[in-house]
DSSP file (Angstrom, degrees, kcal/mol; ACC not computed):
  #  RESIDUE AA STRUCTURE BP1 BP2  ACC     N-H-->O    O-->H-N    N-H-->O    O-->H-N    TCO  KAPPA ALPHA  PHI   PSI    X-CA   Y-CA   Z-CA
    1    1 A M              0   0    0      0, 0.0     5,-0.1     0, 0.0     2,-0.0   0.000 360.0 360.0 360.0 125.5  -58.3   53.1  127.0
    2    2 A P    >>  -     0   0    0      0, 0.0     4,-2.5     0, 0.0     3,-0.5  -0.276 360.0-122.5 -56.6 134.9  -61.6   53.2  128.7
    3    3 A T  H 3> S+     0   0    0      1,-0.3     4,-2.4     2,-0.2     5,-0.2   0.826 111.3  55.6 -44.3 -43.2  -63.2   56.6  129.4
    4    4 A F  H 3> S+     0   0    0      1,-0.2     4,-2.8     2,-0.2    -1,-0.3   0.933 110.1  44.5 -59.1 -49.6  -63.3   55.9  133.1
    5    5 A L  H <> S+     0   0    0     -3,-0.5     4,-2.5     1,-0.2    -2,-0.2   0.885 111.5  52.5 -77.0 -28.3  -59.6   55.2  133.3
    6    6 A R  H  X S+     0   0    0     -4,-2.5     4,-1.8     2,-0.2    -1,-0.2   0.884 111.1  48.1 -64.7 -36.0  -58.7   58.3  131.1
    7    7 A R  H  X S+     0   0    0     -4,-2.4     4,-2.7    -5,-0.2     5,-0.3   0.893 110.2  52.6 -68.2 -39.3  -60.8   60.5  133.4
    8    8 A A  H  X S+     0   0    0     -4,-2.8     4,-3.2     1,-0.2    -2,-0.2   0.951 108.7  49.4 -63.5 -42.8  -59.1   59.0  136.4
    9    9 A L  H  X S+     0   0    0     -4,-2.5     4,-2.9     1,-0.2    -1,-0.2   0.917 111.0  50.0 -51.1 -45.0  -55.7   59.7  135.0
   10   10 A C  H  X S+     0   0    0     -4,-1.8     4,-2.3     2,-0.2    -1,-0.2   0.887 110.4  48.0 -63.1 -39.6  -56.6   63.2  134.3
   11   11 A V  H  X S+     0   0    0     -4,-2.7     4,-2.9     2,-0.2     5,-0.3   0.934 113.7  49.5 -64.0 -47.0  -57.9   63.8  137.7
   12   12 A F  H  X S+     0   0    0     -4,-3.2     4,-2.8    -5,-0.3     5,-0.2   0.957 112.1  46.8 -51.9 -51.3  -54.7   62.2  139.2
   13   13 A A  H  X S+     0   0    0     -4,-2.9     4,-3.2     1,-0.2     5,-0.3   0.934 112.8  49.6 -62.8 -51.1  -52.4   64.3  137.0
   14   14 A A  H  X S+     0   0    0     -4,-2.3     4,-2.0     1,-0.2    -1,-0.2   0.929 114.3  44.7 -55.3 -47.9  -54.4   67.5  137.9
   15   15 A V  H  X S+     0   0    0     -4,-2.9     4,-1.0     1,-0.2    -2,-0.2   0.920 117.3  44.5 -69.2 -40.5  -54.3   66.8  141.7
   16   16 A T  H >< S+     0   0    0     -4,-2.8     3,-0.5    -5,-0.3    -2,-0.2   0.950 115.8  45.6 -71.1 -42.1  -50.6   65.8  141.6
   17   17 A L  H >< S+     0   0    0     -4,-3.2     3,-0.9     1,-0.2    -2,-0.2   0.802 108.1  57.8 -74.4 -27.2  -49.4   68.7  139.4
   18   18 A S  H 3< S+     0   0    0     -4,-2.0    -1,-0.2    -5,-0.3    -2,-0.2   0.783 104.0  54.2 -75.0 -23.2  -51.5   71.4  141.5
   19   19 A A  T << S+     0   0    0     -4,-1.0     2,-0.5    -3,-0.5    -1,-0.2   0.480  84.4 106.7 -88.5   2.1  -49.5   70.2  144.6
   20   20 A C    <   -     0   0    0     -3,-0.9     2,-0.5    -4,-0.2    -3,-0.0  -0.669  53.1-166.6 -76.5 119.9  -46.2   70.9  142.8
   21   21 A V        -     0   0    0     -2,-0.5     2,-0.6     2,-0.0    -2,-0.1  -0.937   7.4-154.9-108.4 128.3  -44.6   74.0  144.3
   22   22 A I        -     0   0    0     -2,-0.5    -2,-0.0     0, 0.0     0, 0.0  -0.916   7.5-155.9-107.8 120.0  -41.7   75.6  142.4
   23   23 A V        -     0   0    0     -2,-0.6     2,-0.2     1,-0.0    -2,-0.0  -0.752  21.0-124.5 -90.6 133.0  -39.4   77.6  144.7
   24   24 A P        -     0   0    0      0, 0.0     2,-0.5     0, 0.0    -1,-0.0  -0.536  29.6-100.9 -77.4 149.5  -37.5   80.3  142.8
   25   25 A D    >   -     0   0    0     -2,-0.2     3,-1.0     1,-0.1     0, 0.0  -0.605  28.5-160.3 -74.5 122.0  -33.8   80.3  143.1
   26   26 A Q  T 3  S+     0   0    0     -2,-0.5    -1,-0.1     1,-0.2     0, 0.0   0.350  83.3  53.2 -88.1   4.6  -32.8   82.9  145.5
   27   27 A R  T 3  S+     0   0    0      7,-0.1    -1,-0.2     8,-0.1     9,-0.1   0.070  79.8 132.6-121.4  16.7  -29.2   83.1  144.4
   28   28 A H    <   -     0   0    0     -3,-1.0     7,-1.1     1,-0.1     2,-0.5  -0.188  52.8-137.2 -76.3 168.5  -29.6   83.7  140.7
   29   29 A Y  E     +A   34   0A   0      5,-0.2     2,-0.6    36,-0.1     5,-0.2  -0.870  32.5 172.6-120.1  90.0  -28.0   86.3  138.4
   30   30 A A  E >   -A   33   0A   0      3,-1.9     3,-1.1    -2,-0.5    -2,-0.0  -0.902  69.7 -19.2-114.4 119.4  -30.8   87.4  136.3
   31   31 A G  T 3  S-     0   0    0     -2,-0.6    -1,-0.2     1,-0.2     3,-0.1   0.858 128.0 -53.4  56.3  40.9  -30.1   90.3  134.0
   32   32 A G  T 3  S+     0   0    0      1,-0.2    66,-0.6    -3,-0.2     2,-0.5   0.621 112.1 120.4  72.1  17.4  -27.1   91.3  136.1
   33   33 A V  E <   -AB  30  97A   0     -3,-1.1    -3,-1.9    64,-0.1     2,-0.5  -0.945  44.9-161.5-109.1 131.8  -29.0   91.4  139.4
   34   34 A V  E     -AB  29  96A   0     62,-3.1    62,-2.0    -2,-0.5    -5,-0.2  -0.933  12.9-154.3-110.0 134.9  -28.1   89.1  142.3
   35   35 A L  S    S+     0   0    0     -7,-1.1     2,-0.5    -2,-0.5    -6,-0.1   0.361  75.9  82.6 -88.3  11.4  -30.4   88.5  145.1
   36   36 A V  S    S-     0   0    0     -8,-0.2    -2,-0.1    60,-0.1    60,-0.1  -0.955  81.8-129.2-113.6 121.1  -27.7   87.7  147.6
   37   37 A A        -     0   0    0     -2,-0.5    31,-0.1     1,-0.1    -2,-0.1  -0.343  32.1-105.9 -64.8 150.3  -26.2   90.9  149.2
   38   38 A P        -     0   0    0      0, 0.0    -1,-0.1     0, 0.0    25,-0.0  -0.457  31.9-108.5 -70.4 142.9  -22.4   90.9  149.0
   39   39 A P        -     0   0    0      0, 0.0    22,-0.1     0, 0.0     3,-0.1  -0.211  50.1 -80.2 -61.3 169.0  -20.3   90.3  152.1
   40   40 A P        -     0   0    0      0, 0.0     2,-0.1     0, 0.0     0, 0.0  -0.256  61.5 -89.9 -60.9 160.8  -18.4   93.2  153.7
   41   41 A P        -     0   0    0      0, 0.0     2,-0.2     0, 0.0    19,-0.0  -0.472  43.4-113.3 -74.8 156.9  -15.2   94.1  151.8
   42   42 A R        -     0   0    0     -3,-0.1     2,-0.5    -2,-0.1    17,-0.1  -0.489  27.5-108.9 -80.3 146.3  -12.1   92.4  153.0
   43   43 A E        -     0   0    0     -2,-0.2     2,-0.4     2,-0.0    -1,-0.1  -0.764  38.0-162.7 -80.9 133.9   -9.3   94.3  154.6
   44   44 A E        -     0   0    0     -2,-0.5     2,-0.7    15,-0.1    14,-0.0  -0.903  19.6-133.6-114.1 129.4   -6.3   94.5  152.2
   45   45 A I        -     0   0    0     -2,-0.4    -2,-0.0     1,-0.2     0, 0.0  -0.801  27.1-178.3 -89.1 123.3   -2.8   95.3  153.2
   46   46 A V        +     0   0    0     -2,-0.7    -1,-0.2     1,-0.1     2,-0.1   0.933  10.0 176.2 -96.5 -52.2   -1.8   97.8  150.5
   47   47 A G        -     0   0    0      2,-0.0     2,-0.3     3,-0.0    -1,-0.1  -0.415  46.1 -35.1  84.6-163.3    1.7   98.7  151.2
   48   48 A V  S    S-     0   0    0     -2,-0.1     0, 0.0     1,-0.1     0, 0.0  -0.766  71.7 -97.3 -97.9 144.1    4.0  101.0  149.1
   49   49 A A        -     0   0    0     -2,-0.3    -1,-0.1     1,-0.1    -2,-0.0  -0.360  25.4-138.7 -58.9 135.1    3.5  101.0  145.3
   50   50 A P  S    S+     0   0    0      0, 0.0    -1,-0.1     0, 0.0    -2,-0.0   0.763  91.5  30.6 -66.1 -26.0    6.2   98.7  143.7
   51   51 A V  S >  S-     0   0    0      0, 0.0     3,-1.9     0, 0.0    -2,-0.0  -0.999  96.0-105.9-131.5 128.4    6.7  101.3  141.0
   52   52 A P  T 3  S+     0   0    0      0, 0.0     3,-0.1     0, 0.0     0, 0.0  -0.329 107.8  31.8 -59.6 134.3    6.3  105.2  141.3
   53   53 A G  T 3  S+     0   0    0      1,-0.4    25,-1.5    24,-0.1     2,-0.1   0.251  88.2 129.6 105.4 -18.1    3.1  106.3  139.5
   54   54 A Q  E <   -D   77   0B   0     -3,-1.9    -1,-0.4    23,-0.2     2,-0.3  -0.370  44.5-152.0 -80.3 156.7    1.1  103.1  140.3
   55   55 A V  E     -D   76   0B   0     21,-3.0    21,-2.6    -3,-0.1     2,-0.5  -0.927  18.7-115.6-128.5 144.4   -2.3  103.4  141.9
   56   56 A W  E     -D   75   0B   0     -2,-0.3     2,-0.7    19,-0.2    19,-0.2  -0.767  20.4-158.3 -81.6 120.3   -4.0  100.7  144.2
   57   57 A L  E     -D   74   0B   0     17,-2.9    17,-1.7    -2,-0.5    28,-0.0  -0.891  24.8-131.8-103.5 103.0   -7.1   99.2  142.6
   58   58 A S        -     0   0    0     -2,-0.7    29,-0.3    15,-0.2    13,-0.0  -0.073  19.3-107.6 -62.7 150.4   -9.0   97.8  145.7
   59   59 A G        -     0   0    0    -17,-0.1     2,-0.3    14,-0.1    -1,-0.1  -0.057  37.6-174.7 -60.1 169.1  -10.5   94.2  145.8
   60   60 A Y  E     -E   71   0C   0     11,-2.0    11,-3.2     9,-0.1     2,-0.7  -0.990  31.3 -93.9-160.7 168.5  -14.0   93.5  145.5
   61   61 A W  E     -E   70   0C   0     -2,-0.3     2,-0.3     9,-0.2     9,-0.2  -0.766  42.4-170.7 -87.7 123.0  -16.7   90.7  145.7
   62   62 A G  E     -E   69   0C   0      7,-3.4     7,-3.8    -2,-0.7     2,-0.6  -0.808  25.4-113.8-106.8 160.9  -17.5   89.4  142.2
   63   63 A W  E     +E   68   0C   0     -2,-0.3     2,-0.5     5,-0.2     5,-0.2  -0.825  36.2 175.0 -96.7 113.4  -20.3   87.0  141.3
   64   64 A V  E >   -E   67   0C   0      3,-2.9     3,-1.3    -2,-0.6     2,-1.2  -0.957  61.0 -43.9-120.2 112.0  -19.0   83.7  140.2
   65   65 A G  T 3  S-     0   0    0     -2,-0.5   -36,-0.1     1,-0.3    -2,-0.1  -0.537 125.7 -20.9  76.2-102.4  -21.6   80.9  139.4
   66   66 A D  T 3  S+     0   0    0     -2,-1.2     2,-0.3   -38,-0.1    -1,-0.3   0.028 126.6  50.6-135.4  26.6  -23.9   81.1  142.3
   67   67 A R  E <  S-E   64   0C   0     -3,-1.3    -3,-2.9     2,-0.0     2,-0.4  -0.986  80.8 -93.8-155.8 165.6  -21.8   82.9  144.9
   68   68 A H  E     -E   63   0C   0     -2,-0.3     2,-0.4    -5,-0.2    -5,-0.2  -0.680  37.4-171.8 -81.1 135.5  -19.7   85.8  145.8
   69   69 A E  E     -E   62   0C   0     -7,-3.8    -7,-3.4    -2,-0.4     2,-0.2  -0.998  26.8-112.8-133.4 136.8  -15.9   85.4  145.4
   70   70 A W  E     -E   61   0C   0     -2,-0.4    -9,-0.2    -9,-0.2   -11,-0.0  -0.481  22.9-162.4 -66.8 123.1  -13.2   87.8  146.5
   71   71 A V  E     -E   60   0C   0    -11,-3.2   -11,-2.0    -2,-0.2    -1,-0.0  -0.965  26.7-131.0-109.5 110.3  -11.1   89.5  143.7
   72   72 A P        -     0   0    0      0, 0.0     2,-0.1     0, 0.0   -28,-0.0  -0.185  16.5-107.3 -63.5 157.6   -8.1   90.8  145.3
   73   73 A G        -     0   0    0    -14,-0.1     2,-0.3   -17,-0.0   -15,-0.2  -0.295  39.2-179.5 -79.4 164.7   -6.8   94.3  144.8
   74   74 A H  E     -D   57   0B   0    -17,-1.7   -17,-2.9    -2,-0.1     2,-0.3  -0.982  29.0 -96.2-156.5 164.9   -3.7   95.0  142.7
   75   75 A W  E     +D   56   0B   0     -2,-0.3     2,-0.3   -19,-0.2   -19,-0.2  -0.623  39.1 174.8 -86.7 144.2   -1.5   97.8  141.6
   76   76 A A  E     -D   55   0B   0    -21,-2.6   -21,-3.0    -2,-0.3     2,-0.3  -0.971  40.9 -86.4-147.4 161.8   -1.9   99.3  138.2
   77   77 A A  E     -D   54   0B   0     -2,-0.3   -23,-0.2   -23,-0.2   -24,-0.1  -0.521  48.3-124.1 -76.1 131.3   -0.3  102.2  136.3
   78   78 A G        -     0   0    0    -25,-1.5     5,-0.1    -2,-0.3    -1,-0.1  -0.118  16.1-130.3 -68.0 168.6   -2.1  105.5  137.1
   79   79 A R    >   -     0   0    0      3,-0.3     3,-2.2   -25,-0.0    -1,-0.1  -0.972  25.3-114.6-127.3 117.3   -3.5  107.6  134.3
   80   80 A P  T 3  S+     0   0    0      0, 0.0     3,-0.1     0, 0.0    26,-0.0  -0.226 101.0  13.2 -58.8 128.2   -2.7  111.3  134.3
   81   81 A G  T 3  S+     0   0    0      1,-0.3    25,-2.3    24,-0.1     2,-0.3   0.542 115.4  87.6  87.3   9.5   -5.7  113.5  134.9
   82   82 A R  E <   -F  105   0D   0     -3,-2.2    -3,-0.3    23,-0.2     2,-0.3  -0.918  55.5-158.0-138.5 159.0   -7.9  110.4  136.1
   83   83 A H  E     -F  104   0D   0     21,-2.0    21,-2.9    -2,-0.3     2,-0.5  -0.938  29.3-100.5-129.3 155.4   -8.6  108.6  139.3
   84   84 A W  E     -F  103   0D   0     -2,-0.3    19,-0.2    19,-0.2   -28,-0.0  -0.684  22.8-160.0 -83.1 121.9   -9.9  105.2  140.0
   85   85 A V  E     -F  102   0D   0     17,-3.3    17,-2.2    -2,-0.5     3,-0.1  -0.893  28.6-127.8-103.8 110.1  -13.5  104.7  140.9
   86   86 A P        -     0   0    0      0, 0.0   -27,-0.1     0, 0.0    13,-0.1  -0.041  22.4 -94.3 -60.2 152.7  -13.8  101.3  142.6
   87   87 A D        +     0   0    0    -29,-0.3     2,-0.3    14,-0.1   -26,-0.1  -0.358  52.5 179.1 -58.3 144.8  -16.1   98.4  141.8
   88   88 A Q  E     -C   99   0A   0     11,-1.8    11,-3.4    -3,-0.1     2,-0.5  -0.995  30.5-127.2-154.4 145.2  -19.2   98.5  143.9
   89   89 A W  E     -C   98   0A   0     -2,-0.3     2,-0.3     9,-0.2     9,-0.2  -0.863  28.3-166.0 -93.1 125.6  -22.5   96.7  144.5
   90   90 A V  E     -C   97   0A   0      7,-2.6     7,-2.8    -2,-0.5     2,-0.2  -0.811  24.6-109.0-109.9 152.5  -25.5   98.9  144.3
   91   91 A R  E     +C   96   0A   0     -2,-0.3     2,-0.3     5,-0.2     5,-0.3  -0.610  36.0 178.2 -78.3 136.3  -29.0   98.0  145.5
   92   92 A Q  E >   -C   95   0A   0      3,-2.3     3,-2.0    -2,-0.2     2,-0.3  -0.824  56.8 -59.7-138.5 100.6  -31.5   97.5  142.7
   93   93 A G  T 3  S-     0   0    0     -2,-0.3    -1,-0.0     1,-0.3    -2,-0.0  -0.475 121.1 -15.3  63.3-119.1  -35.1   96.5  143.5
   94   94 A D  T 3  S+     0   0    0     -2,-0.3    -1,-0.3    -3,-0.1     2,-0.1   0.418 135.7  43.4 -89.1   3.7  -34.8   93.2  145.5
   95   95 A G  E <  S- C   0  92A   0     -3,-2.0    -3,-2.3   -59,-0.0     2,-0.4  -0.439  80.7-104.1-135.2-161.7  -31.3   92.6  144.5
   96   96 A W  E     -BC  34  91A   0    -62,-2.0   -62,-3.1    -5,-0.3     2,-0.4  -0.998  21.5-156.2-141.2 140.2  -27.8   94.1  143.9
   97   97 A R  E     -BC  33  90A   0     -7,-2.8    -7,-2.6    -2,-0.4     2,-0.5  -0.929  20.0-123.2-118.1 136.7  -26.1   95.0  140.7
   98   98 A M  E     - C   0  89A   0    -66,-0.6    -9,-0.2    -2,-0.4   -11,-0.0  -0.719  16.1-160.8 -82.5 125.2  -22.3   95.3  140.2
   99   99 A K  E     - C   0  88A   0    -11,-3.4   -11,-1.8    -2,-0.5    -2,-0.0  -0.919  26.4-129.6 -98.3 110.7  -21.0   98.6  138.9
  100  100 A P        -     0   0    0      0, 0.0   -15,-0.1     0, 0.0     2,-0.0  -0.195  21.6-103.5 -58.0 141.3  -17.6   97.9  137.5
  101  101 A G        +     0   0    0    -17,-0.0     2,-0.3   -44,-0.0   -14,-0.1  -0.326  49.6 168.2 -64.6 153.8  -14.6  100.0  138.6
  102  102 A H  E     -F   85   0D   0    -17,-2.2   -17,-3.3   -19,-0.1     2,-0.5  -0.961  38.7 -95.2-158.7 165.0  -13.4  102.5  136.0
  103  103 A W  E     -F   84   0D   0     -2,-0.3     2,-0.3   -19,-0.2   -19,-0.2  -0.769  39.7-168.2 -90.1 125.7  -11.2  105.5  135.5
  104  104 A A  E     -F   83   0D   0    -21,-2.9   -21,-2.0    -2,-0.5     2,-0.0  -0.853  26.5-101.6-118.0 156.8  -12.9  108.8  135.8
  105  105 A R  E    S+F   82   0D   0     -2,-0.3   -23,-0.2   -23,-0.2     2,-0.1  -0.389  83.1  46.7 -72.1 155.3  -11.6  112.3  134.8
  106  106 A G              0   0    0    -25,-2.3    -2,-0.1     1,-0.1     0, 0.0  -0.185 360.0 360.0  98.0 170.4  -10.3  114.5  137.6
  107  107 A D              0   0    0     -2,-0.1    -1,-0.1   -25,-0.1   -25,-0.1   0.447 360.0 360.0-105.2 360.0   -8.0  113.9  140.5
């Protein structure tokens, strides 16, 4: 390939690639951080426990693929001496991180 043509291709490639702009994905889940704020919690009709001693574990917005999806609440057997701490999204830097629900000591 002649030197002139080789230089022309290099210049063309440099100009073309310098105009290429990469926009970061604004909905990604990097290291557990989501850049999209969760929607407000949905109202759920709780009602009466189907079995005595059961505790309502409220629903929450889970991150599935590239979006928030509602995970409905449900009844679960209570644990003596413990209470349920619900799932929650907490602010972390420019994004949000899910703190999973769990049983904690105390009533």
